[in-house]
C-alpha positions in Angstrom: -66.4 -55.4 -25.8 -68.8 -54.4 -23.3 -69.2 -53.9 -19.7 -66.8 -52.7 -17.3 -63.7 -54.5 -18.9 -64.4 -52.5 -22.2 -65.1 -49.3 -20.5 -61.5 -49.6 -18.7 -59.6 -50.3 -21.9 -61.4 -47.1 -23.3 -60.1 -45.0 -20.6 -56.5 -46.3 -20.5 -55.0 -44.2 -23.1 -56.2 -40.9 -21.1 -54.4 -42.0 -18.0 -51.3 -43.3 -19.9 -51.1 -39.6 -21.5 -51.5 -38.1 -18.0 -48.7 -40.2 -16.6 -46.7 -39.5 -19.4 -47.0 -35.5 -19.4 -46.5 -35.8 -15.4 -43.1 -37.5 -16.3 -42.1 -35.0 -18.6 -42.8 -32.2 -16.3 -40.6 -34.0 -13.8 -37.9 -34.4 -16.0 -38.0 -30.9 -17.1 -38.1 -30.1 -13.4 -34.9 -32.0 -12.8 -33.0 -30.4 -15.7 -34.1 -26.8 -14.7 -32.7 -27.7 -11.2 -29.4 -28.9 -12.7 -28.9 -25.7 -14.9 -29.5 -23.5 -12.0 -27.1 -25.4 -9.9 -24.2 -25.0 -12.5 -24.9 -21.7 -13.7 -22.5 -18.9 -12.4 -24.2 -16.6 -9.8 -24.5 -13.1 -10.1 -21.5 -12.5 -8.3 -19.3 -14.5 -10.4 -18.6 -11.9 -12.5 -16.6 -10.1 -9.9 -14.8 -13.3 -8.5 -12.0 -12.6 -11.3 -10.4 -9.7 -12.9 -11.3 -9.5 -16.8 -8.6 -10.3 -18.9 -6.7 -7.3 -20.6 -4.8 -8.0 -23.8 -2.4 -5.2 -22.8 -2.5 -5.6 -19.1 0.3 -6.7 -16.6 -0.7 -9.1 -14.0 1.4 -9.2 -10.7 0.9 -12.0 -8.4 1.3 -11.8 -4.8 3.1 -15.3 -4.3 6.5 -16.5 -2.5 8.5 -14.9 -5.3 7.0 -11.3 -5.0 9.2 -8.6 -3.6 8.5 -4.8 -3.1 8.7 -2.8 -5.2 8.2 -4.9 -8.4 9.1 -3.1 -11.4 6.7 -3.8 -14.3 6.3 -2.3 -18.1 3.0 -0.8 -18.6 1.5 1.5 -21.6 1.5 5.1 -20.6 -2.0 6.4 -22.3 -0.5 10.1 -22.9 2.4 9.0 -24.9 1.3 5.3 -26.0 4.8 4.3 -25.0 5.7 1.5 -22.3 7.0 2.8 -19.4 8.4 1.2 -15.9 6.2 1.3 -12.9 7.1 0.4 -9.6 4.5 -1.4 -7.8 4.2 -2.0 -4.1 1.7 -4.5 -2.5 1.2 -4.6 1.2 -1.4 -6.7 2.7 -4.8 -5.2 1.6 -3.3 -2.3 -0.2 -1.1 -1.3 -3.1 0.7 1.9 -4.7 2.2 2.8 -8.0 5.0 5.0 -8.7 6.6 6.0 -11.9 9.8 4.2 -12.8 11.3 7.3 -14.8 12.5 10.0 -12.6 11.4 12.4 -15.5 8.0 11.5 -15.4 4.8 11.4 -12.7 2.1 9.1 -12.5 -1.3 11.0 -12.6 -3.7 8.1 -13.0 -3.7 4.1 -13.7 -6.3 1.7 -14.6 -6.3 -1.6 -12.7 -8.2 -4.4 -11.1 -7.3 -6.3 -7.9 -8.3 -9.7 -6.6 -8.4 -10.5 -3.0 -10.1 -13.7 -1.8 -13.2 -14.5 -3.8 -13.8 -11.1 -4.9 -12.3 -8.7 -7.6 -13.0 -5.2 -8.5 -11.8 -2.6 -11.0 -10.5 0.8 -10.2 -8.4 3.9 -11.1 -5.8 5.7 -9.4 -2.2 5.3 -8.3 -3.2 3.4 -5.1 -5.9 1.1 -4.0 -7.4 -0.9 -1.4 -8.8 -4.4 -1.6 -12.8 -4.4 -1.4 -13.1 -8.0 0.0 -13.9 -8.7 3.7 -14.4 -11.9 5.8 -17.2 -12.7 7.9 -15.7 -10.8 10.9 -15.3 -7.9 8.6 -11.7 -7.7 8.2 -10.2 -6.6 4.8 -8.6 -9.4 2.9 -5.2 -9.2 1.2 -4.6 -8.9 -2.2 -3.9 -12.1 -4.3 -2.9 -10.3 -7.5 -3.1 -7.1 -9.3 -3.8 -6.5 -13.1 -2.5 -3.2 -14.3 -4.1 -2.2 -17.7 -2.6 1.3 -18.2 -1.1 4.3 -16.5 -1.4 8.0 -17.3 1.5 10.4 -16.8 1.8 14.0 -16.1 3.1 16.1 -19.2 6.5 17.2 -17.9 6.6 20.4 -20.0 7.2 23.2 -17.6 4.3 25.8 -17.5 5.5 29.5 -16.7 3.5 32.7 -16.0 3.5 35.4 -18.7 5.9 38.3 -17.9 8.4 35.9 -16.6 11.6 35.6 -18.5 12.5 32.2 -19.8 16.5 31.8 -20.1 18.4 29.7 -22.3 18.0 26.3 -22.5 21.5 25.9 -24.3 21.8 23.9 -27.7 18.8 21.6 -28.8 15.2 22.2 -28.5 13.6 23.8 -25.3 9.9 23.6 -25.0 8.2 25.8 -22.3 4.2 26.3 -21.7 3.3 29.9 -20.8 0.0 30.8 -18.9 -1.7 33.8 -20.6 -4.4 34.1 -18.2 -7.0 34.3 -21.0 -8.2 32.3 -24.0 -8.0 33.6 -27.4 -8.5 35.7 -29.3 -6.2 38.0 -27.8 -2.4 39.1 -28.4 0.7 39.9 -26.4 4.2 41.3 -26.9 6.7 38.6 -27.5 10.3 39.7 -26.6 13.5 38.0 -27.3 17.4 38.2 -27.2 19.7 35.6 -28.9 22.9 37.3 -28.9 25.4 36.5 -31.4 24.4 32.9 -32.2 21.4 32.0 -34.4 18.5 30.4 -32.6 14.9 30.1 -33.8 11.9 30.8 -31.7 8.4 29.3 -32.5 5.2 30.0 -30.8 2.2 27.4 -30.9 -1.8 27.9 -29.8 -3.7 24.8 -29.5 -1.0 22.9 -31.3 -1.2 25.6 -34.4 2.0 27.8 -35.0 1.2 31.5 -34.7 4.5 32.9 -34.8 8.0 32.1 -36.0 11.2 34.3 -35.8 13.2 32.2 -38.1 16.9 32.1 -37.3 17.7 35.3 -35.5 21.1 36.3 -33.8 24.6 37.3 -35.3 27.4 39.8 -34.6 25.3 42.6 -36.3 22.1 42.8 -34.4 22.7 40.4 -31.5 19.3 38.9 -32.1 17.3 41.6 -30.3 13.8 41.8 -31.3 10.0 41.8 -30.6 6.9 41.1 -32.3 2.9 41.3 -31.4 1.8 37.9 -31.5 -1.9 37.5 -32.3 -3.9 34.6 -30.8 -6.8 33.1 -32.7 -10.0 32.0 -31.1 -9.7 29.1 -28.9 -10.5 27.7 -25.3 -6.9 27.2 -24.1 -5.4 29.9 -22.0 -1.7 28.9 -22.7 0.8 29.1 -25.7 3.8 26.9 -26.2 7.2 28.4 -27.0 9.9 26.3 -28.7 13.6 27.4 -29.0 15.7 25.5 -31.1 19.6 26.3 -30.5 21.8 25.2 -33.5 25.3 25.9 -31.8 27.2 24.6 -28.8 27.5 27.5 -26.1 24.2 29.3 -27.7 22.9 31.7 -25.0 19.2 33.2 -25.1 16.3 34.4 -23.4 12.7 35.6 -24.1 9.6 37.1 -22.4 5.8 36.0 -23.3 4.2 39.5 -21.9 0.7 39.1 -20.5 -1.9 40.3 -22.6 -3.6 43.7 -21.8 -6.0 43.5 -18.7 -4.6 40.1 -17.5 -2.7 39.2 -14.3 0.2 37.0 -14.3 -0.6 33.5 -12.7 1.2 33.2 -9.3 
């Protein structure tokens, strides 16, 4: 063909290609707009507490009462323990359900309104506020774990430790200095056999064996050598084998140290 008609046909594929390209771009733009509309926002990760396989979730609903008792892992011992949870409005607090243990720390997450945040400690406050700046009430608490304080008593050196009776009595003693050092260890187990052992950083550094009978009344002493280390404390365990046993001992302060108050 020739003339204007032929020339129009020759240019038709180029126009068609351009229209097709524009159509594809428009389609891609629609898809992108949809993806953006359904994609989670940057804040979505903080809208819900992360699930923990070992966590306990406490819902603040019509059945919730203060305090609520839950069972949570104690990171110090690895055992489960009872924890008393009190949630009042925008704040919460935790207490040990065991009178012999004290809570030192906890790992948790609280959800209030549309936000959630992680935290540590034995209490917390909602981090969500409304448009008027009012703190929002807690919807639920996820308690992952707690940490208790070691209940072993700590005594100052130069202080006498009296009988704990039959069984095993464990006491930590503050020396006031880290190893290497040494101290005088004195004991009296009277006429019933007891065993006294001294440990430093988990390693036994002295063992009296069973001492105490009708002949020597278990009176004794020894200079205990403490190896190099970072701890300023030693642990003494006394094992009383018989009912009615009576004993006492003294971990004297190393030379040049002052007893802790």
